[in-house]
N, C-alpha and C positions, 0 to 999 in steps of 0.2 A: 945345743947346736942343732940348727935345722938341717934336714936332709936335702940334698940338691934335687930340684924338680926337673923332669924331662920325660922323654918317651923311651920305652924299653925297645929292645931290638925287635921283639915280636910285633909290637905296635907299629914300628916303622915299616916292617915288611908287609903288614896288613894294609897300611896306608898306601904304600907304593903299588901293591897289587890292585887295590881299588882304583887308584889313579890310572894305572895301565888299562884297566877294564873300561873305564869311562872314556879315556883317550881313544882306545880302540873302537869303541862305539861311535864316537864323534867322527873319527877318520872313516869308518865304514859307511856312515850316513853321507859324509861328504863325497866319498868315491861313488856311492850309488846315485846321489843326486847329479854328480858331474857326468856319470855314464848315461843317466836318463836324459840329461840335457843334450849331450852330444848325439844320442840316438834320435831324439825328437827333432833337433835342429837339422840333423843329417837327412832325415826323411823329408823335412820341409824343403831343404835345398834341392834334393833330387826331384821332388814334385814340381817345384818352381822351374828348374832347368828343363825338365821334360816338357812341361806345358809351354814354356817359351819357345823351345826348339820346334815343337809341333806347330805352334802358332806361325812361326816364320815359314815353315814348309807348306802349311795349309794355305796361307795367303798366296804363296808363290804358285802353287798348282792351280788354285782357283783363278788367278789372274793370267795364267799362261794363255797366250793366243788372243789377249785383249788388244785388238788393233784399232786404237782410237775408239771409234764407235762401231767398228766393223767386226767381222767374225773371221777366225783363221781359215775356214774352208773357202772363203771368198777373198783370200789374200794371196797375192803373187809377189815374186821377188824380181826386181829389175837390176840386180847387182851381180857383177861377175863372180863366178865361183872362185874360192880361194883354195890354197893347198889343203887347208883343213876347214870343214864346214861347221865348226863349233858355234860361230856367231849367229848365222841366220839359216843354216841347214836347208838349202834349197833342194827341191826334188827335180824330177826330169821334166822336159818339155821346153818349148821356146819361151813361154812365160812361166818361170819356175814356180812351182807350188811351194807352200810354206808349211813347216812343221812347228807347232807351238812348243813342243818339248821334246827332249830325248834324254838318254842316260847311258851310263857305262856300268856294266855288270862286273863286280869283282870276281876274279877267277876262283872257282872252287867254293863258292858260297851260296849256291842255290839251295832249293828245298832238299833236305836230306843230307846236306854237307855239314861239316863241323870244322871249326877253327878256333884259335885262341886269340882273345882280344889283346892288342898291343899298341904301341905308339911308333912302330917301325914304318917309315915311309916306303912306299912301293915304287917300282919302276913301271914304265909305260906298259910293259907286257903283262902286268898284274891285273889288267882290266880288259874285258871283251867289249868292243865297240858296238854301236847299233848296226843293223843289217845294211850292207853296202858301203860302210865307212872303211877307212884304212885300218889295218889291224892294230890293236892295242889302244891305249889311252890317247886322246887327241894330243898332238905335239904342242899345242898351246900351253899345256900344263907345265911344260919345261921352263916357262917364263916365271913360274913361282919360285920363291926362295927355297921351298921344300915341297915335294910332291905330297899328295894326299896319303893318309895312312892306308896301308894295304888291307885287303879283306873287307872293305866297305864300299857300298855302291855310291854312285855319283849321279846327281840329278841336274839337268840343264833345262831352264825355262826361258821362254822368249815372249815379249809383249811390248806394247807401247808403254812409255814411262807412266807409272802410276802416281797419282797425287800431284802431278805437275799441270799447270794451266796450259791447255793446248792453244795453238794459234789457229786462226780461222782464215780460210782463203777468201780474198776479196776479188782476185782476178787470176786466171790461169792462161798460160801460153804453152807453146810446144815443149819448152824445156825450162820454164820458170813458174814459180808460184809466188804471187804477191799476197801477203797476209796482213792482218790488222796490226800485229806487232810481233817482234822476234825476241824471245827471252834472252837475257844476257849470257846465259850458260850455253846457248846453242852456238856451234861453230863447225866449220868443215874440218875433217872429213867424216863427221859422225853420220850414222844411219838414221833415217827418219821414216815415219809412216804417214801417208796421206789417205784419208778415208772419207767417203760420202755416206757412210752407214749402210751402203749396199755392197761396195767393194773396197778393198784396201790395197795399197801398193807400198812395198818397201824399196827405198832408194837411198843413195848416198848423196849427202849435201856437198856439192862441188864448191860453192861459195855463197856468201851472204852479203848483200849490199843494201843497207837500209832495211826495208821490209820485203825485199825480193830474195827468194831462195832459188839458186840456179842448180839445174840438174844436167850434168854433161858427162861425157866419157873421160877416161884418163883418171889417174890417181890410183890408189890402192885401197880396196880392190877395184874401184871404179864401177860405173854403171854400164849395163849392157849396151844401151843406146844413148845418144846425146839428147834425144827427145823422148818424152814419155811414150810408151807403146801406143800405137795407133788405135788399138781397141779399148784403151783406157783413158777416160777424160774425167776431170774433176771440176765441178762448177763452184761458184761462190757459195760459201757456207761450209765447205768441206773442212775437216779438222786435220791439223798437222801436229804430230807429237814426236819426240825422240823415240828411237827404238832401242830396247834394252835386252840383252841376254845375260842371264845370271846363272852361275854354277853353285850348287850346294854340295858340300863334301865334308868328311871328317879329316881334320888336320891336327897338328900338335898345337895346343894353346899356350898362352904365356906362362901357365903354371907347370908346363911340361907334360900335361895329360891330354887325352883326346878332347876335341872340342868341335862344335859345329861351325863351319866357316862358309862364307859366301864370297864369290868373286865375280865382279862385273867384267864382261868381255869387251875389249876395244875393237874397232874395225880392223886393226892389224893383228887380231887374234892374240893379243897379250891379255893377261889376267891381273886385275887389281883386287887383292883379297882383303878381307876383314874378318876377325873372329866375332861370331854372333853369340854363342852360348858355350860356357866352359863345361868340362866333365861329361861330354857325350862320347862314349867309348866306341859305339858301333852303330851302323845304319844299314838296313836292308830295304830294298824297294822292289815292288812288283807292279806291273802295269795291266790294268783291266782293258782288254781289247774286244771290239765287236768284229768277229771274224765271219759272221753269217748274215750281216746286214739286218739284224733284228732290232737295231737301235738300243740294245742292252749289252752289258758285259757278258761275253760268253766264256772267257777264261782269263786268269791272271798269269802273266809270264814275266820273265826277266827281260832287261833292256835289250840284250843281244838277240832275243827271240821275237822282237817286235819288227814286223816287216814294214809297217807304215805307221808313224806316230800320229797321223791324223785320225787313226782309228781308236786311239786311247781315250776312254771315257771316264776312267777313274784311276787313282793311284793309291796303293797300299804302302805305308811306310811304318817300319818298326825301328825304334831307337833303344839303346841301352845307356841309361844315365847312371852315374856314380856319385856318391856323396863324399864328404871330406873324410880324411883319416880319423878313425875313432868313432865313426857313426854306426858301426856294427861290431859284433864280436868276431874274432878271427875263426873261420871255419876249419875243421880238421882236414877237409879236402876241398879242392877247387869246385866252385859252384858253376852250374851251366844254366844258360838262358836260351829260350826259343824265340828267334826272330824270323817270323814268316817261314818257318820250316827249317831254318839254319840253326844249328846248335853252336852257341858261343860260350867258350870256357873263359871265366874271369880269373884274374890273378888271385892268389891266396893272400888276402890282406884284411884290414878292418874297415873297408868301405861298404856302405849300404848301397845296393844296386836295385834298379827297377826297370822293367821293359815297358815302353810306351808304344801303343799301336794306334793307327788312324787310317781310315779310308776316306779319300778326298775326291769329290766329284770334279772333273775337269769341265767346269760349267760352260766354257766357251767352245767346247767340242760336243756338247750335248745337243740333241735335236730340239 
């Protein structure tokens, strides 16, 4: 009689042990590959988001003060002052001067300050306004569904509409401009810019009939005068474009994390916002001003220290971008990041983070 064939208990234990070792190796390789993939993809996402965000902000600063074919220093405002100057920010004088940009400084976030990154919305008092403005963040931000995230600076840029086909003046009267054609998107009471490349004027469109644009008093905010100022005339060939004011700030994105947002300002000082780049957790801004008339930047200051934004020649911006969960190992303690002298403490999690810095020339304010 033949003996039954099979494995002994020792052989089975050896086989199981070897199988466990092989399985453990395969699992270890898989986990390592997955971790490496998450880390690599996380770095790529952060790099892309940081570059995209800086690209939006760089384009905005460079275009600030582009008044059709004119320059901001030769631009005046013929629109009544509103309760808040967010839209066109006129300066003093009978023919109001124009400021191509402005900003709001987050309280307690200047050079040497420290704060923790979060997604908590702030209140109006969490920001310091530009010099001469009403205390706190402009009231127009109350029209947003949620206020910007606190501890982050806010940038406002103003210019004629970029990328849009301008209209060209064929005839001008005391309070009307006849142009070659009026784009379908133009309508009262939006603001517009007319420029002959020597001087520019910001006015509110009162009405449009065919190819004739009327400038009159009344409306909100309305023009200062029914006729164009006596000292300002525009001949045939002058350009007319819409006027646009845009706000850039950190808000809560659709994924519940910080994101870079933009908001266009309407003539009634309401904001229409859109998310631009996700996972941007912090933003700090400094303005390079020419205080000694040397035609060069003499110092960089926060928005609330700028006495006159027509003296801003460049802008420094620092952003903190975060990657997806799992893109980094969890640190034993909270990491800190330097944003233009402000120390930002990040949450303890598994997100990879990186600081992005840029200095942007305000080319329309340069000599």
